[in-house]
C-alpha positions in Angstrom: 42.5 45.3 15.4 43.4 41.8 14.2 46.9 41.6 12.4 45.1 39.1 9.7 42.2 39.1 7.4 40.7 36.3 5.7 39.7 35.8 2.1 39.2 33.0 -0.9 40.1 33.2 -4.4 37.0 33.1 -6.5 38.2 30.3 -9.1 38.4 27.7 -6.6 34.8 27.8 -5.3 31.8 26.0 -6.9 30.3 28.7 -7.7 30.5 31.4 -10.0 30.1 35.2 -10.3 29.0 37.8 -7.6 27.4 34.8 -5.3 30.9 34.1 -4.2 30.6 36.8 -1.9 27.2 35.2 -0.2 29.3 31.9 0.0 32.7 33.4 1.4 30.7 35.3 4.2 28.5 32.5 5.1 32.0 30.3 5.2 33.3 33.2 7.6 35.7 34.8 5.4 36.3 38.6 5.0 37.2 38.6 1.4 37.3 37.7 -2.0 39.7 37.9 -4.7 38.5 38.2 -7.9 39.7 37.1 -11.4 39.7 39.7 -14.2 38.1 36.7 -16.6 39.2 34.9 -19.5 40.7 37.0 -23.0 38.1 34.9 -25.2 35.2 36.1 -22.8 36.2 39.9 -23.1 37.3 39.8 -19.5 33.9 40.1 -17.9 35.1 42.2 -15.0 35.8 45.0 -17.7 32.0 45.6 -18.0 30.4 48.2 -16.2 27.1 45.9 -15.1 29.2 43.3 -14.3 31.1 45.3 -12.0 27.8 47.2 -10.5 26.7 43.1 -9.9 29.6 42.3 -7.7 29.5 46.0 -5.6 26.0 45.4 -5.0 26.9 41.6 -3.6 30.0 42.8 -1.9 27.9 45.4 -0.1 25.0 43.1 0.7 27.1 40.6 2.0 29.6 42.7 3.5 33.2 41.5 2.2 35.6 43.2 0.8 38.0 42.7 -2.4 41.1 42.2 -1.6 43.2 41.8 -5.1 42.7 41.0 -8.5 44.1 38.2 -10.7 45.2 38.5 -14.5 44.6 34.9 -15.1 44.1 35.5 -18.6 47.6 36.5 -19.0 48.7 32.9 -17.6 46.6 30.6 -20.0 47.0 32.6 -23.1 50.8 34.3 -23.6 53.9 32.5 -24.3 56.9 35.0 -23.5 59.4 34.5 -26.3 59.3 35.2 -29.3 58.3 38.9 -28.4 55.8 40.0 -31.2 53.9 43.5 -31.5 50.5 41.6 -31.5 51.1 40.0 -28.3 53.1 42.9 -26.8 49.9 44.7 -27.6 47.4 42.2 -26.3 49.5 41.9 -23.0 49.1 45.9 -22.5 45.7 45.9 -23.0 44.9 43.1 -20.4 47.1 44.6 -18.2 45.5 48.2 -18.3 42.0 46.4 -18.2 42.9 44.9 -14.7 44.2 48.6 -13.3 41.1 50.1 -14.7 38.9 47.7 -12.9 41.3 47.3 -9.7 40.7 50.9 -9.6 36.8 50.8 -10.4 36.2 48.3 -7.9 38.6 49.8 -5.2 40.6 46.8 -5.3 44.2 47.3 -3.7 46.2 44.8 -5.3 46.6 43.4 -8.7 48.1 39.5 -9.1 49.9 38.5 -12.4 50.4 34.8 -12.2 54.0 34.3 -13.7 53.3 29.9 -14.6 52.6 27.8 -17.4 52.6 29.9 -20.8 53.6 33.1 -18.9 55.9 31.9 -16.7 59.4 33.3 -16.8 62.5 31.0 -17.3 65.1 32.6 -18.9 67.0 36.1 -18.6 65.5 37.1 -21.9 62.2 36.4 -20.2 62.9 38.2 -16.8 63.5 41.4 -19.2 60.1 41.0 -21.2 58.3 40.8 -17.6 60.1 43.3 -16.2 59.0 45.8 -18.8 55.5 45.3 -18.8 55.1 45.2 -14.7 56.9 48.8 -15.3 54.4 49.8 -17.6 51.5 48.0 -15.2 53.0 49.6 -12.6 53.2 53.1 -13.7 49.6 53.2 -14.7 48.7 51.7 -11.1 50.6 54.4 -9.3 47.8 56.8 -10.5 45.6 54.8 -8.3 47.6 54.1 -5.3 47.5 50.2 -6.8 50.1 47.3 -6.0 51.1 45.5 -9.2 52.6 42.1 -8.2 54.3 38.8 -9.7 53.2 35.4 -8.1 56.0 32.6 -9.7 57.9 29.6 -8.7 61.2 31.3 -9.3 63.9 30.9 -6.8 64.8 34.1 -4.2 67.6 35.0 -6.4 65.4 35.4 -9.3 62.4 37.0 -7.6 65.2 39.9 -6.1 66.3 40.4 -9.7 62.6 40.8 -11.0 62.3 43.5 -8.5 65.4 45.6 -9.2 64.7 45.2 -12.9 61.2 46.6 -12.7 62.4 49.2 -10.3 59.1 50.5 -9.1 58.1 51.3 -5.6 54.1 49.8 -6.0 55.6 46.3 -7.3 55.7 43.4 -5.0 55.4 39.8 -4.9 52.5 37.7 -4.3 53.6 34.7 -2.3 52.1 31.1 -2.2 53.2 28.9 0.2 52.8 25.4 -1.9 54.0 26.5 -5.4 57.9 26.8 -4.2 57.1 23.1 -3.0 55.3 21.6 -6.2 57.1 23.3 -8.9 60.7 23.1 -7.2 60.7 21.3 -4.2 62.0 24.5 -2.1 61.0 25.2 1.4 58.5 27.7 1.0 59.2 28.8 4.5 62.6 29.5 4.0 61.9 31.6 0.5 59.1 33.6 2.4 61.5 34.2 5.3 64.3 35.8 2.8 61.4 37.7 0.8 60.0 39.3 3.8 58.7 42.7 3.0 58.9 42.1 -0.7 55.3 40.1 0.1 52.5 41.9 -0.4 49.8 39.4 0.1 49.7 35.7 0.7 47.9 32.5 -0.8 47.5 29.3 1.3 47.0 26.1 -0.1 48.3 22.3 0.6 48.7 19.3 -1.6 50.7 16.5 -2.4 53.9 15.7 -4.9 51.3 14.1 -7.1 48.5 16.8 -6.9 48.4 20.8 -5.9 45.9 21.6 -3.6 44.6 18.3 -2.7 43.9 18.5 0.6 43.3 20.3 4.0 45.9 23.0 5.1 48.6 21.3 7.2 47.8 17.8 6.0 50.2 17.8 2.8 53.3 18.9 2.0 53.6 22.6 1.4 55.0 24.0 4.7 52.0 25.7 5.6 52.6 25.6 9.8 56.1 26.5 9.1 54.9 29.4 7.0 52.7 31.0 9.4 55.1 30.7 11.9 57.8 32.9 9.4 54.6 35.3 8.4 54.8 36.5 12.4 58.5 36.6 12.5 58.5 39.1 9.5 55.8 40.9 10.7 53.2 40.8 7.8 49.7 41.6 8.5 47.2 41.6 6.3 45.0 39.2 3.7 45.7 35.3 4.1 43.9 33.9 0.9 43.1 30.3 0.7 44.1 29.0 -2.9 42.7 26.0 -2.0 40.8 24.3 -5.2 37.3 23.2 -3.0 36.0 22.4 -6.3 38.3 19.7 -7.8 39.4 16.1 -7.1 40.8 14.7 -5.8 40.2 17.0 -2.4 36.5 17.0 -3.8 34.8 14.0 -4.5 31.2 13.3 -4.8 31.1 12.0 -1.2 32.5 15.4 0.0 30.2 18.6 0.7 32.3 21.6 -0.9 31.4 24.2 0.8 32.1 22.5 4.3 35.6 21.6 3.1 36.3 25.4 2.5 34.5 25.7 6.3 37.2 23.5 7.7 40.1 25.6 6.1 38.5 28.7 7.8 38.7 26.7 11.2 42.3 25.7 10.3 43.3 29.2 8.9 41.8 31.2 11.7 43.2 28.8 14.3 47.2 28.7 12.9 46.9 32.6 12.5 45.0 33.8 15.6 46.3 31.3 18.6 49.7 32.8 17.7 51.4 35.7 19.4 
């Protein structure tokens, strides 16, 4: 059995809704990471009818849902000052993510800690650990892992793991985020985080623009990270988060589907030709 399976994040392709399953299958991928949806749009994947459409497309095109991202938190919630209304909204969104993951049989919830939801201070680390503990306790009933994807240092990530202190809490690793946000060596970070990592995004870009070129053609240590992935014994999903629907990677002259197909080729060649 192959150690790796390959997927696409659904917010990175030029189709919306369940059709992402068709595009993933036609590009030669095994799965899709879904997005719970925006809070101002009432988190579309919480709707039973919408879920049914996704499950029908999943079955029709033979792909799996490898994870679900709670991108609503990344855009809508400033950490401090903590207040009851924000805490209640955040708890509502996290519970919706757990319920949706359980309904769609999705094994991993990915919480992005960037922008408005970034963890920058010891106070914010404590706040984040609190809502992760709450989510983990609910998710554990369904055998679901809850994870944080963030640009923090190795030391701060390990501190977050210790503060959450739940067996179903993990880190979601991205090979470009440490480089773009902090100028760090993502391969060395991955080596140190090791078994704390539950799933991996891959993308590549430049100092000026994230997700702006094919894998291995930018600054994000893609091939070095592939080697480390083998070294640490990671097996599971490799999820492309290159943004095939945005410039400068995508222009009117480029076929967006072919951009995805080329990255699928690069991923498979990099991972499947390694020992």
